N, C-alpha and C positions, 0 to 999 in steps of 0.2 A: 599790696594785694595783687596788683597786676603783675609785679615782678615774680611773686611767688606762684602765680597761675601760669605765667609764661614758662617757668622752669620745668614743671611737669610736662607741658606740651612738647618742649624740645626733647626731653627724655623719652616721651612716648614716640615721637617721630624717629629718633635714633633706634629705639627698640623695634619699631615697625620696619625700618630700613634693614636692620640686622636680620630680622626674621625673613624678609624677602630674599636677602642675599643667601641665607642658609637654604631656603627652599629652592632657589635656582641651582645652587651647587649640588644639593641632593638630587634634584631632577636630572641634572647632567650626569651624575654618577650612575643613577638607575638606568638612564638611557644608554650609557656606555656598557653597563653590565648586561642589559637586556639583549637577547640574541638578535632581535629585529634591529635594535639600534646599532649593534656592532655591524650587522650586514649593511645597513644604510651607510655607515661611516666608511666601510671598506669599499662599497660601490662608488662613493664619492671620490675616494683616494684612487681607485682604478681609473675613474673617468679623467682625473687630473693627469695620471701617469700616461694614459692613452693619448692625451693631447700632444705630448711631446713627439712621439713617432709620427703622428699625422702631420704636425708642423714640419718635421724633417722631410717627410715624403713630399709635402707641398713645395718645400724649398728645393728638393731634388728635381721636381718637375719643372721648377722655374730656372734650373741651371741652363746656361748657354749651351747650344748644340756642340760647340767645340769642347767644352768640359765633359759633356756626356760621351763624346767620341773618345776622349782620353781615358775615361773610366772603362769603357768597353774594351779598348785595346789593352789596358792593364789587366783586366779580368781574363781576357783571352790568353795573354802571355802567361799569367799565373796557371791557368788550366793546362797549357802546353807544357809548362815546366813540370807539373805534376805527372802528365802523361809520359814524359821522358824518364822521369824517376821511376815510375811504375814499369815501364818497358825494360829499363836496366835491371830492376829487381826480377822481372819475369825471365830475362835472359840468364841471370845468375842462377835462379832456381831451376831453369831448364837444363843448364849445364850440370848442376848437381844431380838432377833427376836422371840424366843420361849416364852419369858416372855410376849411380846406384843401380840402374837397370843393367848396365854392363857387368857390374859385380854380381848381381843376382843371376844374370844369364850365364856367367862363367860357372856358377855353382849349380845351376839347373842343368838338366840333360838337354843336349841339342836336339835329340830325336823328338822329345816331347814338344819342344817349341815348333819344330818343323811340322809335326803332326797337327798341331793346333792351327797353324797357318793354312795347311792343306784342307783341313775341315772347313775353315771359313771360305776358302775359294770354291770348294765343291758345293757348299751350301748356297753361295752366291750364284754359281753357275746353274744350280737347280732353279733358283728364282728366275734367272734369265730365260732358261728354256721354257719354263712354265708360262711366263708372261708372253713370250714370242708365240707359243702354241695357242694360247688363249686369244691372241690378237687375230688369228685366222689367216694372216698374210705375212709370213716371216720375212720375206724380202722387203716389203714395204716398211715393216716394223724396224728392221736393221737400218734401212736407209734413213728413216726419220730420226731414230735415236742417234745414229752417227753424226748426222748433220747438226742436231741439237748439241751434242757433246763438243764438236769442233767449234761451233759458234760460241758456246759458253766458255770454253777454254780460252779462246781469243779475247773475249770481252773481259774475262777475269785477269788475264795477263796484262791487257792494256790499262786496266784500272789500278794495277799494283797490288791487288788483293791476292794474286797468285803467289807472290813472294812473301807477303805478310802473313796470310792465313792458311793457304793451301799447302805449300811446300813443307812447312814445319810438321804438318800432319800427314804427309804423303805416305810414310810407311804403314800407318793405320788404314788409310783410305784405300790403298792398293789391294789389300786383302779382301776388301768388300767391293772392288771395282765392278765385277760383273753384275751384282745386284743393283748398284747405283746406276750403271749403264742401262739396265732394264727399265728404270723409271726416270730416265734423263728428261724426256719431254714434259713429264708432270712435275719434276723437281724444278724445272726452269722458272716457273712463275714464283716459286718461293726462294729462289737463289739469293736475292739481296738480303733477306732476313736470315737465311742459313749462314751466309758468310759473316754476318755481323756477330753471330754467337759461336761460330765454328771453333775458333782458337781457344775460347774460354771454357767451353762445355764439352768438347769432344772426348776428353779423357773420362768424363763421367758417363757419357752416352755410350761409349765404345763397348762395354760389356753387354749391352742390350741391343746393339746395332743390328745384329743378324735377325733378331725377332722383329725389330721395327721395319727392316727391309722386307721380310716375308709377309708382314701384316700391313704393308703400305697402303693397299687398296682400302682397308678399313680405317686406317689412321689419317689418310690424306685429307678428308673433309674437315678434320679438326687440327690439321698441322699449323694453320695460321694462328690459332689460339695458343697452341703449345709454344710456338716460336715467340709470340708476343709476351708470354708469361714464362719464358725459359728459366728465369731465376726462381720460380716457384715449382715448375713442373720437373725440371731435370733432377733436383735433389731427391725427388720422390719417385723416380723411375722404377725402383725395385717394386714398390707397391702397385704402381700403375701397370707394369707388365704382369705382375702376379694376378691382378683382378681385371685384366684387360677385357676379357670376354664379358664380364658383368658390366663394366663401364660402357662398352660399346652397345650392349643391350639397351641400357637406359638412354644412350645417345641417339639411338634410332627413333625414340619417341620425340618427334620434332617439337611439339608444343611444350612438353615437359622440359626438354633441354633448353629451349628458349627462355623459359621462366627461371631455370636454375643457373643460366650463364652468368648473371652478375655475382652469384655466390660461389662459382667454381674455384677461383683462386683460394678462397678460405677453406673450401671443402678439400681441395688437393692437399693443403697443409695438414689437414686432419685425417688423411687417408690411412695412416697406420692404425688409427682407432676405428675408423668407419669401414675399412676394407672387409673385416670379418662379417659385417652386416649385409654386404652387397649380395652374396649368394642367397641368403634368406629372403631379402627384399625382392630379388628376382623371382624366387619361387612363388611369392605371394603378390606378384606384380599386378594382377587383375584388380585386387582390392586396394593396394597401397599407392599406386601411381598418382591418383588425384591429390593425395595428401603430402607427397614428398616435398614440393616447394615450401609448404608451411612447416613441415617437420625439420627441414634443413636449417631453419633459424635456431632450433633447439638441439643441434647436433652435439654440442659439448656436454649437455646435461643427459642425453639419452645414450651416447656412444658407450659408456662403461657397462651397460646392461645388455648383454647378448640375448637373453630370453625375449626382450621386446621385439627384436626382428625375427626370432625363431617362431614366435606365436603372433606375428603381426596380424594375421587374418582374424584371429579371435579378438584381439584388441580393437581392430577396426569394426568388426561386427557388433561389438557391445558398446564401444565408446566413440565410434566414428562420427556420430551425430554431434558430439561436442566440438569437433574440429570444423563442422559446417556452420556453427553459430558464429557470427562475426565477433571477434574479440575474445571469445571464450577460450581460445587456445592459449591465452596468456597464463592459465593455471599451470602450464608446464614450467613457468619461471619459478614456481614455489619450490622451496628446498624439500628434498625427499620424494618428489613426485616420480622421478625416474626409478628409484628403488621400489616405490609402491606399485608402479606399472609392471616392473619385473616380477614382483611377488604375485600380482594378479594374473599375469600372462600364463603362467604354468598351472594355474588353478581354475581358470574359466572353462566351463564345459563347452566343448566345441567339437562335435562329431563330424565324421566324414560327410554325412547327409547335410548337415548345416553348412559345411564348407562348400559342397556342390551347389546348394541352393543359393548361397551368397555369390558364388561365381556366376551363376545363371542370372541373378538379379543385376549384377554389375555389367554382364554382357548385354542384357536387355537395355539398361540405361545408356550404355555406350552406343548401341545401335540406334536408339531413339534420338540421342543427341546428334548422331551422324545424319539421320534422316531429316531432323529439324534444320540442320545446317544446309543440307541440299535444297 
C-alpha cells in the first residue's frame, strides 16, 4: 500500500516540476517578446558593452608618462604627414588651376580683363578717399594707416605667413589694395583670424570682396563671428550679401541679436530658404521682433510658406497670445501647422486701422518697458 501510494506522489512531484519549468520558459519567452523586456535586455547589454571602453580609458589613464609621450608624438607625426599630403594635393590642384585660368584667359579678351581690374582699383580708391575724408584729418589718417600696414607686413613676413598665405593670393589682393589699406588699422585686430582662413576661403570670398570692403563699417562688429564660423558663413555669402541690409537691420537690435546668437550658425545654413522672409519680417518688425527668438526654433517648418511672413502682423495680432503662454508654442511642431498658418494668414481680416492700432500698442509697451528699466 505504501509503495503504491509513494508512486503517485513521485509522479505528482515530477508533474509539478515539469509545470514549473514550462511556466518559467513561457515567462522568459513573454519577457523577451514584450517590448519592455527587450528594452531592459538591451539596456543591460549596452551597460556591459560600455564597461569595456571605460576600463580601456582607465587603463589608458594609468599608462606611464613615457608611454603617453610616445603616443602623443605618434599622433603629431601622423597629423603632420596628413598635412604634408594635403599640401602636395593643394599644390597640384593650384598648378592645374593656373593652367586652366591661363587657357581661359587666352580665350577671353584681354581688354575685358583689364577693364575688370581697373574697375576694382577705382572702386577701392573710392573707398579709400571716402574713408580718409570721413576721418576729418587725411594726413593723420594716412600716417596711421601706413604705419599699421608696414608693421603688419613685417610681422607677417617674420612669422612665415607672408610666403605661406599672402604671396599665393597677392594678384587678387593687389586689385583691392586701396580699400584694404583704408581699413588697415581696424583689420589689424582681426589679422590672426584672417590669415588662418585666407588661403582656403579667399577664392570663395573674392567675388564679394568689393561689397565687403565698401560695407566694412557695418560688417566689422560681426567680423569676429564670421571668421570664427567661416566654414558656415563663406559658402552662403551669396545670400548674405543679397540680404545684407535686412540682416544688419536685425543685428542692430542688441537684445534680439544676443538671444539669436547661439542659433546663428544654424540660421545661416538655412538662409536660402529664410532669406525671402527677411524683407517681410523687417516690414513688420515692430510686432514680430519679440517673437523671433522663439520662432527661430521652428524655421524649418515655417520657411516653405512665404505668406506667413507677408502677413506676419495679422498672425501676431490674432495668435500672438499663444506664443506668450509658456510651452504653448510647441503646437508648431505638429504636422501641417505651417500650411494651416499660411492658409489663415491671407484670410484673416486685418485693415490698416487695426495695423496702426497694433503698432501704437506695441510702441506703448516698448516705451513702458523702457521706462520700467530706467
